[in-house]
N, C-alpha and C positions, 0 to 999 in steps of 0.2 A: 526507517523502514517500518511501516505499520503492517504487522502480520495479522490478518483477519482469519478467524476460525470459520472456514467454509461450511462446517457441519452445523453451525448455529442456525436456528430457525429464521433469524432476521439479522444476517451479517451486516447489512447496511446500517441498521440502527446501532449495532455494537460499534461499528466504525465511527459513526457520528458521536456516540457517547465518549469514546476515547478522545476524539478531536476536541470536544467541549471541555473535558477534564483538563486537557493540555492547555487550552486557552485560559481556563480559569486559574490554573496553576501558574502559568507564565505566558502572557500574550505574545511575547517575543518568540518563544519556542513554537507557538502555533503558526507563526508567520514563516517559519523556515521551510524550505522545499522538502518534499517527502515522496516516498514511493509506497504504494499499497500492494501487498502480496497476499492474495487470496489463497489460503492454505487448505490442505486436506482434500485435494482433488481426487485422491484415491478412494474416497468414500462416496457412495451413491448420492447422498443428500447434498453434498458439496457440489458434485458434478451437475446435479439437476438445478441448483440455484445460481450457478456461475453466470449464465447469460443475463439473468435479471440483475444481479449485482453489478456486472460489468456495465450494462446499459445505464443504470442509475448513476454510477460514478462518472461515466463518460458524459452524461448530460450536464455534469457539473465541471467538466473540463479536466477530469482526473482519469488517467489511463492505468487501470490496475493490471497486475500480472497474476497469473494463476500458477500454482505449484503444488507439489506433494513433497513435503520435506521427508516423509517416511520412505518414499520411493526415489527421492532425489531427482524428481522430474520438475523442470522449470526453475530450479534453484540457481542454475548457472546464469540464466537470463536476469533474475532478480539481483544477483551479485554484480553482474556487469552494469545493470542500470544504476545501482547504488554507486558504483565506482564512477560512472560517467557523471552522475549528479554531483558527487563530491568534487570531481576534477573541474567541472564547469564552475561551481561555486568558488573553488580555490582560485581559478583564473579571474573570475569577476572581482574577488577581494583584492587580488594583486593589482588589478587595473586602478583601483581606487586609492591604493597606497602610494 
């Protein structure tokens, strides 16, 4: 799960920087499935930038989730999505064994 600071002036660039660091550190890690959680939706600047961030990621085939960890809003959806991703990957691995 990549948690993106929604209050950042350019959250999409910060997300890209983390993805690049991960790829440079270990290309295999960068290839693993992931979830993006855009956090701090309780702050005005994060709320204002959400649609732009979401559109940029969706244009790349990534569906981000929005949440406010402070208010515990959207966190359940992120946890459920992470669980489903884990379950699907576990099933896929079992098929190949």
